[in-house]
N, C-alpha and C positions, 0 to 999 in steps of 0.2 A: 611557566605559567605565573604567570601574578595572579592574587587575586587581593580585591579591593573585601576588606574586615572590619577597621573598622566606618564607624558612621559620621561625616563631619557638620558639622557645623557654620553656616555662612550669613552672614549679616551685612547690608550695606545699601546707598543711594548711590545713584549716577545722575551726574546733568550736565544736557547737553545743550548751548546757542549756536543754533546756524542761521548767516545771512546772508544773505543772496541782493544785490550792490545792480541799477539801471547800468552802470559802470562794466558790468556784467563782471567784477569782483565776487568772491566766494570764499562764503571766511566758517572756519566751524571751531568753539571753543567745549573741550568735555573735562569731565573730572567724575573719579569715583572714589570712592571711600567704601574700604571694605574690612570685614574681622572675619578672619577664616580660621577654625578650630578644630583639632580634632576630635571626637563631641566625648569621646571615653576619657583621655591623658588634659581636656580642657587646653594643650599648646599648642599654640602656631604651628600652622601648617608650612611645611616648606613651599619657599616659591611661591607664596601669596602675598603680592606686595599688599599697604593700608591705601597706598595713595597712589591713585594713575591722574596726568593729568596729558592734555594732549590739544595742541592748536596748531589750526594751518590755515592759509591762505594762498589762494588760484586769483592772480592777476593776469586780466591778457594786456598781453607788450602791442599785438597787433591783431585787431578783433578777428575773431574766429579763423585764426591763424598760427600764431605766436603766444605761451604762455610761462607765463614765472609762479610754481607755486616752493613754500618752504612748509614744512611743516619743525615740531618740537615736542617733541613727547619728554616725561619726564614721568619716572619710576623710585616710588619710594623703597627703602632696605628688605633684603627678602632675607626667613629664617635659611642657614645651608641645612643641608646631611646632617651634617658634625654637629649642629646646634651655633653655627660662627653665624655672620652676618655677612650680606651682599653687598656692596656698600649702594647706596642710591645713586640716581645718574641724570644725564639732560642729553640726551641727543640729538640735535639739526641736519635735517634734512634741506636741499634744493634740486630742485627741475627744470629745467627747459624744457619745453614739451610743443612741437610743431604738427598742427595734421595741418591737410589739403595741400603740401609742398605741390605735389602733384596727386593725378587722382589713388586713391588708396595708401596712399602712403601717410606715417606719419614717422618721427625722428626726434628722440630725445637722448637729453644730455645728466645723469645726475650725479651729485654729490652726497655719498651718505654722510654720516659723519664727521660734519663740514669743521669742525671744533677741536675733532682728533681725542673724543671724550676716552678715555681709558675706566671702564668697566666687565663686571665678570656675572652670568648669571649662573644659579648655582645649579652642579652636575645634578646626574639621578643614581639610581644605588649602582649603577651599573660604568661607570666613570671611577676612573684611576682620582681623580681634581673631585675637592671641595666647588669649585670655582672652576666655571671656563672663560678663558678671558676671551670678551667678542671682535672683532676684527675693526681698527680706527680707520681715518678716515678714506675712503673706498671710492673709486669713477664706475660711471656705465656711462655706455652708448651705445643707445639701442636704433636700428630698423626695424620698419616692422611696414608689410606690405598686404592687402590683402587683394585679390582677384576674387 
C-alpha cells in the first residue's frame, strides 16, 4: 500500500490559443510553465516537467470526408527517482482520417513519433530502470464501423 505523506507545492500558468478558419482548418497552440516541489524538502518532484508545449493542426483535404492532422509535443527534462534527468524531447505525429467512406465507417492511418526521436520517461519505484525508453516511430491503421 502506498500513502502520500509529503505535501506538494505547485505553481504555474497555462496558455492556449485556438483557431477555427472558414476553410475548415482547426489549430491549437498551448504552453504550460510549472514548478512543482516537495513542500518539506524543497526539491523538485520527479517526472514533473517545467515546460510543456503542444501544437496541432487539422486540414480538410476533401471537405467532410478526408482530413490530415499534425501534432507536435515538447516536454522539458524531468528529474528521475535517482536524481538524474530524463532529457527533454520533441515528438511529432501525423494522421490521415476519413469519415463517411460508407455510412458508419471511419478509417485512419497514423505515424507516431514521425522523426523517430529517442527519449525516455522516468520510471517509478516499482521499475528497475531509472528511465524507461519509449517507442520510436510506429504506425497504426484503424477501421471503425458503427451500426
